N, C-alpha and C positions, 0 to 999 in steps of 0.2 A: 371910655369908647362906647358907642352904640352899635351893635352889630344887627344885622339884618335877620330877622326870626325865620325868613322865608326866601323862596325863589320867585322872583316876579319883576315888574318893572317899577322903578322909583319915580315918584313924583314929588317936587318939592311945595307944590302949591295945590289946593283944594280944586282948582280947574285953571284952564289956559287963560292967561291974562291978568291973573289975579295975584296978590303979594304972597310970597313964599311964607311957609308957617315959621320958619327960622331963618337967620342970617347969621354970618361971622360976628361974634360980639355979643349976642343976644342972650339974656339971663333966662334959664328955664328952671322950671320947678318939676318935681315928680310928678307925672301924670299929663304933662303938657305934650301936645301933640307936635312931633317932629315933621313929619313926613306921611307920604302914603305910599303903599306898595301894593299893586295891583297883581293879583294873581287868580288866574282862571276866572276873569269878568269880576271878580270881587275886590272892593276897594278897602284896603286894612289900614287903618291909622296906627302909625307906630309912635308911642308915646315914651317919654323919658322916665328912666325908672329912677334917676337921681337928680340932685339939684347942682347946676353948675352954668357954666358959660360956654358958648359954641365957640372952639377956638379953629376947626376946620370942618368944611363940607367936604367928604371923600368921593361924592358920586354925582355925576351930571344928571340934570333933570331928563326924564323919559329914556333913561339907560336901564339896561338889564342888570339886576344884582342876583348874588348867589346866597345861598343859606350861610350864614356867619360871616358874610363881607362886612367891612367896617365902613359904616355911613357917616358917623359923625365922631369927631374928636371933641370930648367936653374936659372942662379943667375945673376942678372944685371951687 
């Protein structure tokens, strides 16, 4: 599982109208950007800490997230 490291707003793409950083079924490596969380006008890239496959995206684009909320479920 990938948890939110902060409170903020979740964004699945770098800007409106562009492709999502990741989708279900994507293979990710440690260090790959998964999403952006905007907190107090700062845009923070959230990176994967592990290698795996995205099984589920648990948050909708542009929705608020809480600290330690599950963002993604990864399968090794």
